[in-house]
N, C-alpha and C positions, 0 to 999 in steps of 0.2 A: 150152265146146265146141270152139271153133275153135282153141283153144290146143293141143289134142291133134293137130289137123291141121297146126298150124304145125311141130310136132315131126317130122312125116313128110317135111317138105321137105328138100332138100339144103342145104348150108351157104350157097350162093349164093341159094337161095329165102328162107331164114331172114333172111340179111343184107338182102335186097331189101325184105321185108315189114317187118322191124323199123325200117329206116331211113326208109322212106316213111311208115309210120304215126307214128313219132316226130316227123318233119318236118311231117307234116300237123297233128297235134295241136299242135305248138308254133306253127305259123302261124295256127292258128284259136282258140288259147288255150283248148284243150280238154284236160282231164286224161285221160290214157291210161286211168285206172281208171274213168272215167265211162261211162255207157250209149253215148254218142256215140263215144268213144274205142274201146270194145269193138266197136261197129258198123264202125268203120273198120278194125279188125283183121280182122273177119269178111269184109269186102269184099275187102281185099287178099289174104288167104289164099285165099279161094275163087277169085279171078282167077289167082293164081300157080298153084294146082293145076290150073286150066283151061289153063295154058300161057302166061299173060302174063308177059313178061320185062322190059317197059319200065317204069321208074319214073314216067316221064311219064304213061303210060296209068293207072297205079294212083293217081296223085295226083289 
């Protein structure tokens, strides 16, 4: 569901979300494809849509 919202972001927003989620999953040894990985993606996308632009805040 949130993947479609990811595609509505501009290039900077997509880069921010993908980098933050990838790094978070790597640091926590969580596969991106897992439920927890998808929840991290949903969290990041929803916050970027709301206007968050800080990678530290998303992490």
